[in-house]
N, C-alpha and C positions, 0 to 999 in steps of 0.2 A: 504494500500500500504506500502511496505517496502522501507526504505530509507537508503542508504549507509552512514555510519558515517566516515567522513574524518577529520583528524586533520591537518589543514593547517600548513605547515612548519615542520611537524614531519618527521624525516628520516625513511627510510624503516626498519631499525633495532631498532628504538626507541620504547620503551614500552609506550603505551598510556593507560589511564584509561578506564575501561569498563563504558559505559554510560547508565544511566537510565532516564526515563521520569517520572516526578512526577506531580500530580495534586496539585493545590494550593487552599487555602481557600480565601474568599474575601479580607482578609488582606495581602495576598501574602505569607502566611506561608505554608510550605509543609504539605499536607494532607495525601497523600498516593502514593506509587510507582505504576505506571500503565503500564510500559513497560520497558524492559531491552534489550540492544543491544545483538544480538546473531550472531556470525560469521561476525561482523562488520556491521550489519544492524539493524535498528529499525523498527518494525512493528507498525505503528500508525493506522491501519485500525479499531481497536476497541476503540480508544481513543475518549471519548465524552467530555472531558474538553475543555472549550473555551480558557483557558490560562494554559500553562504548563511550567515546568521548566526542563531544561536539567542539569544534574549534575552527578558526579561520582556515580556508583552503590555502595551503602553502605548497610550493614545489618541493622543498626539502623539509622533511619532518623534524630534522634537527633544529630548525628555526622555531619550532613551537615551544612556548614557555609553559611548563607544566602547571604554573599558577593560573593560566588562562584557559585550561581545559574544563569543560563542563562534563563531568563524568556521570553517566546514568546507567542504571540496571534496567535493561529493556523489559524484563518480566514485570517490573513495577510501573514503567511508563506507558507501554503500549495500550493497556486497558484504559488508562485515563485519556490518552490521546485519541483513541478510537471513540470513546464516549463523547469527548468534546467535538470531534469531527462529525459524529452522527447528529449531535444537537445543532451544530452550526449549519449542517446541510439541510436539516428539517426546517430550521428557521429561515434560511434563504428561500426555500420552497414556498413558505407561507408569505414572505414579504413580496416575492415576485408575483 
């Protein structure tokens, strides 16, 4: 499933970084890039990692500052994101 990437508080004309999803090793270090946002959406359908990190899309992962990684456990987040997505889709259908 694809998820829309939203930067809360960002203005319409404000430039935001392109986001990538990275897998982590057992020590929490970035292992590999597994998805990149395209047209403001992240496709997580083929992500198999249990724990991921969201961070700016960089060419060299060594450039990532561990302090700037948003680390998430997908088993905890996906149900919440799917519920939010379902509610927003239903709301858009009513408004339209």
